[in-house]
C-alpha positions as CSV (number, residue, x, y, z in Angstrom):
1,X,0.0,0.0,0.0
2,X,1.3,3.4,-0.9
3,X,1.9,6.0,1.8
4,X,1.4,8.8,-0.8
5,X,-1.5,11.1,0.3
6,X,-4.5,11.0,-2.0
7,X,-5.4,14.3,-3.7
8,X,-8.6,15.8,-2.2
9,X,-10.5,17.7,-4.8
10,X,-13.7,19.6,-4.8
11,X,-15.7,19.6,-8.0
12,X,-18.2,22.5,-8.3
13,X,-20.4,24.4,-10.7
14,X,-20.7,27.9,-9.1
15,X,-23.6,30.0,-10.0
16,X,-26.8,29.3,-11.9
17,X,-25.6,26.3,-14.0
18,X,-27.4,23.0,-13.8
19,X,-25.5,21.3,-16.6
20,X,-24.1,18.5,-14.5
21,X,-23.5,15.6,-16.9
22,X,-19.9,16.5,-17.5
23,X,-19.0,17.1,-13.9
24,X,-20.5,13.8,-12.9
25,X,-18.3,12.1,-15.5
26,X,-15.3,14.1,-14.2
27,X,-16.1,13.1,-10.6
28,X,-16.0,9.4,-11.5
29,X,-12.8,9.8,-13.6
30,X,-11.0,11.6,-10.7
31,X,-12.2,9.0,-8.2
32,X,-11.0,6.2,-10.6
33,X,-7.6,8.0,-10.8
34,X,-7.3,7.6,-7.0
35,X,-8.4,11.0,-5.8
36,X,-10.8,11.8,-3.0
37,X,-13.6,13.6,-4.7
38,X,-16.1,16.0,-3.0
39,X,-19.0,17.2,-5.2
40,X,-20.6,20.5,-4.2
41,X,-24.0,19.6,-5.7
42,X,-25.8,22.0,-8.0
43,X,-26.0,25.8,-7.8
44,X,-23.5,26.7,-5.0
45,X,-22.5,30.3,-4.7
46,X,-18.7,31.1,-5.1
47,X,-18.8,31.8,-1.3
48,X,-20.2,28.3,-0.6
49,X,-17.6,26.7,-2.9
50,X,-14.8,28.4,-1.0
51,X,-16.3,27.4,2.3
52,X,-16.7,23.8,1.3
53,X,-13.1,23.8,0.1
54,X,-11.8,25.1,3.4
55,X,-14.1,22.8,5.5
56,X,-13.0,19.7,3.5
57,X,-9.3,20.7,3.5
58,X,-9.0,20.1,-0.3
59,X,-5.8,20.3,-2.4
60,X,-7.7,21.5,-5.5
61,X,-11.0,22.8,-6.8
62,X,-12.2,21.9,-10.3
63,X,-14.7,24.5,-11.4
64,X,-17.1,24.1,-14.3
65,X,-19.2,26.6,-16.2
66,X,-21.5,26.2,-19.1
67,X,-23.4,29.4,-18.7
68,X,-20.9,32.2,-19.4
69,X,-20.2,33.1,-15.8
70,X,-16.6,31.8,-15.7
71,X,-15.1,35.3,-15.7
72,X,-17.0,36.3,-12.6
73,X,-17.7,33.0,-10.7
74,X,-14.2,31.5,-11.0
75,X,-12.3,34.6,-9.9
76,X,-14.8,35.1,-7.1
77,X,-14.1,31.6,-5.7
78,X,-10.4,32.6,-5.6
79,X,-11.1,35.9,-4.0
80,X,-13.2,34.3,-1.3
81,X,-10.4,31.9,-0.5
82,X,-7.8,34.7,-0.4
83,X,-10.0,36.8,1.9
84,X,-9.7,33.9,4.4
85,X,-6.0,33.7,4.0
86,X,-6.1,30.6,1.8
87,X,-3.8,30.6,-1.3
88,X,-2.5,27.0,-1.5
89,X,-5.5,25.4,-3.2
90,X,-5.1,24.8,-6.9
91,X,-8.0,26.1,-8.9
92,X,-8.7,24.4,-12.2
93,X,-11.3,25.6,-14.7
94,X,-13.4,23.9,-17.4
95,X,-16.5,24.1,-19.4
96,X,-17.6,26.3,-22.2
97,X,-14.8,28.9,-22.0
98,X,-14.1,31.0,-25.2
99,X,-10.4,31.0,-26.2
100,X,-10.2,34.7,-25.6
101,X,-11.1,34.3,-21.9
102,X,-8.6,31.6,-21.1
103,X,-5.6,33.9,-20.7
104,X,-7.5,36.2,-18.4
105,X,-8.5,33.3,-16.2
106,X,-4.9,32.0,-16.2
107,X,-3.6,35.4,-15.2
108,X,-6.0,35.3,-12.3
109,X,-4.7,32.0,-11.1
110,X,-7.3,29.7,-12.6
111,X,-5.4,27.1,-14.6
112,X,-6.4,24.5,-17.2
113,X,-9.7,26.0,-18.5
114,X,-10.4,22.9,-20.4
115,X,-13.2,22.7,-23.0
116,X,-15.5,19.9,-24.1
117,X,-13.6,17.0,-25.6
118,X,-10.5,17.3,-23.4
119,X,-9.3,13.9,-22.4
120,X,-9.7,12.9,-18.8
121,X,-6.0,11.9,-18.9
122,X,-5.1,15.5,-19.8
123,X,-7.2,16.9,-16.9
124,X,-6.0,14.4,-14.4
125,X,-2.3,15.0,-15.4
126,X,-2.9,18.8,-15.0
127,X,-4.4,18.4,-11.5
128,X,-1.6,16.1,-10.4
129,X,1.0,18.7,-11.6
130,X,-1.0,21.6,-10.1
131,X,-1.3,20.2,-6.6
132,X,1.7,21.2,-4.5
133,X,2.7,18.4,-2.2
């Protein structure tokens, strides 16, 4: 048995976005990759996502947006964490994110920003590299 700590990851869709098929597939893939997965459920506020992340002591948050709120909701999660002195949780984005918005999110500390069709292997590899051990 490995003594390596499992990555704890929160998967969330902040804001008014009930398109959950993709995140449910992602949750299963992350679990199958050996991660401890916490799913926020539908429609959490960015404040709630940040609080769940703190309460669950996660290493990373995977955020998904299919409603165009990524430029407000994703940075707001990061802002909420920072307001509580938390800056060591990797934040990974995904969903329907236009190419022109990806750099802005990256510059704000939200990495990945994967779109539909991205392989699970690519996402899992990115999470593994993003989590600071």
